[in-house]
C-alpha positions, 0 to 999 in steps of 0.5 A, a space after each residue: 500500500 502506497 502511503 505517500 501523499 500525492 501533491 497536497 494542495 499547499 505544495 508549491 502554492 505561494 501566498 498572495 498579499 491582496 493588499 499589495 500590487 502584484 506588479 510593483 509590490 507597493 500597497 495598492 490602497 484597495 478600499 475593499 481589501 482594507 474593509 475586509 481586513 479591518 471589518 470597517 465598511 468602505 467610506 466610498 467606492 474604491 478608486 479602482 471602480 473608476 479606473 480602466 485596466 487594459 488587457 496588456 496591463 492585466 496580462 502582466 499580472 502573475 497567474 497566482 495573483 489574478 483575481 486575488 490582488 489589485 493593481 495599484 493606481 501608479 501601475 494602472 496610470 503608467 500603462 
């Protein structure tokens, strides 16, 4: 009987910090993430709800961070 585990879910997984930009690593100032962390409601919509993110910029986000970490305003405005 083989008791060796086969690829446990955590094997090779990397932690994604939702409070930091996946492109530059700086704080992304995501209001939704801050509300989640603090338990306090947002005081208004996040800046990103009014921003446009081009397909070329989104393609630069590492696969493991897609849908988990917001791009910061600086990176969004520089592309």
